[in-house]
C-alpha positions as CSV (number, residue, x, y, z in Angstrom):
1,X,28.6,33.6,-37.9
2,X,27.3,37.1,-37.7
3,X,25.2,37.0,-34.5
4,X,27.4,34.5,-32.4
5,X,30.1,35.6,-30.1
6,X,33.4,34.3,-28.8
7,X,34.1,34.2,-25.1
8,X,37.5,35.2,-23.9
9,X,38.4,33.9,-20.5
10,X,41.4,35.6,-18.9
11,X,42.8,33.9,-15.8
12,X,44.9,35.8,-13.2
13,X,46.9,33.0,-11.6
14,X,48.2,35.3,-8.8
15,X,44.8,36.2,-7.4
16,X,42.8,33.2,-8.7
17,X,40.2,35.5,-10.2
18,X,38.6,34.7,-13.5
19,X,37.4,37.4,-15.9
20,X,35.2,36.6,-18.8
21,X,34.6,39.0,-21.7
22,X,32.2,38.2,-24.6
23,X,33.1,39.6,-27.9
24,X,30.9,39.4,-31.0
25,X,32.6,38.1,-34.1
26,X,31.9,39.6,-37.5
27,X,31.6,37.2,-40.5
28,X,35.0,36.1,-41.7
29,X,36.8,38.1,-38.9
30,X,39.9,36.4,-37.3
31,X,39.9,35.9,-33.6
32,X,42.9,38.3,-33.4
33,X,41.0,41.1,-35.2
34,X,38.0,40.6,-32.9
35,X,40.2,40.8,-29.8
36,X,42.0,43.9,-31.0
37,X,38.8,45.6,-32.1
38,X,37.5,45.2,-28.5
39,X,40.6,46.6,-27.0
40,X,42.2,43.4,-25.8
41,X,45.9,43.9,-26.6
42,X,47.1,40.4,-27.5
43,X,50.7,40.2,-28.6
44,X,51.1,39.5,-32.3
45,X,53.6,40.1,-35.0
46,X,53.3,38.5,-38.4
47,X,49.5,38.1,-38.9
48,X,50.1,35.1,-41.1
49,X,50.8,32.3,-38.6
50,X,54.5,32.1,-39.1
51,X,55.8,33.4,-35.8
52,X,53.6,31.9,-33.2
53,X,53.6,34.9,-30.9
54,X,49.8,35.0,-30.6
55,X,49.7,31.3,-29.5
56,X,46.4,30.9,-27.4
57,X,44.7,27.9,-25.9
58,X,41.3,26.9,-27.3
59,X,39.2,25.7,-24.4
60,X,35.9,25.1,-26.1
61,X,34.4,25.4,-29.6
62,X,35.7,25.0,-33.1
63,X,37.9,27.2,-35.3
64,X,39.2,26.8,-38.8
65,X,42.1,28.2,-40.7
66,X,40.4,28.1,-44.2
67,X,43.2,27.3,-46.7
68,X,45.9,28.8,-44.5
69,X,48.6,26.8,-42.7
70,X,49.5,27.6,-39.1
71,X,53.3,27.3,-39.6
72,X,54.0,28.9,-36.2
73,X,52.2,26.1,-34.4
74,X,54.0,22.8,-33.6
75,X,52.3,19.4,-33.6
76,X,52.7,19.3,-29.8
77,X,51.1,22.7,-29.4
78,X,48.2,21.6,-31.6
79,X,47.8,18.4,-29.6
80,X,47.9,20.5,-26.4
81,X,44.9,22.6,-27.8
82,X,46.7,25.8,-28.9
83,X,45.6,27.9,-31.8
84,X,46.9,30.9,-33.7
85,X,44.2,33.6,-33.5
86,X,45.9,35.7,-36.3
87,X,44.4,33.3,-38.9
88,X,41.7,31.5,-37.0
89,X,38.1,32.1,-37.7
90,X,35.2,30.6,-35.7
91,X,33.1,27.7,-36.8
92,X,31.2,27.9,-33.5
93,X,31.3,30.1,-30.5
94,X,34.6,29.5,-28.8
95,X,36.2,30.0,-25.4
96,X,39.9,30.8,-25.3
97,X,42.3,31.0,-22.4
98,X,45.0,33.7,-21.9
99,X,47.5,33.9,-24.7
100,X,50.9,32.2,-23.9
101,X,52.7,35.6,-24.4
102,X,52.0,38.3,-21.8
103,X,49.2,40.6,-22.8
104,X,47.4,43.7,-21.5
105,X,43.8,42.9,-20.4
106,X,42.2,45.9,-22.0
107,X,43.6,48.9,-23.7
108,X,41.7,52.2,-23.4
109,X,39.7,53.0,-26.5
C-alpha cells in the first residue's frame, strides 16, 4: 500500500470543530508508526497489543493484524469498531477517530 494514505479525523467535542489530517502509509508500516512519524502523539506503551492504551475507533476502511493477536482489545471493543494501531496495518485507506486515551494533536518536529 505504498501510494495510499490513511486519514486521521480528530474531533474536538468542546468546540465541535473537525480536523482532518492525511498521512501516507509506508508498506508494512503500522498505523501507530505512521501517526508518530507525522508528529501525532498518540498514547501507547507496549507496541504489541497487550495493554490497549492506543485503542482507537476505525470509522472507515479495513485493517489487519497479520498473524498478531490484539490481546488488549475486548470482544465488545472489537464489536464497537475499535482497533489497536500499534499492530494494525492497512488493507485499504482508513479513517480513524480520536484515540480513547488523551493525545496531543501534533507535536513539533
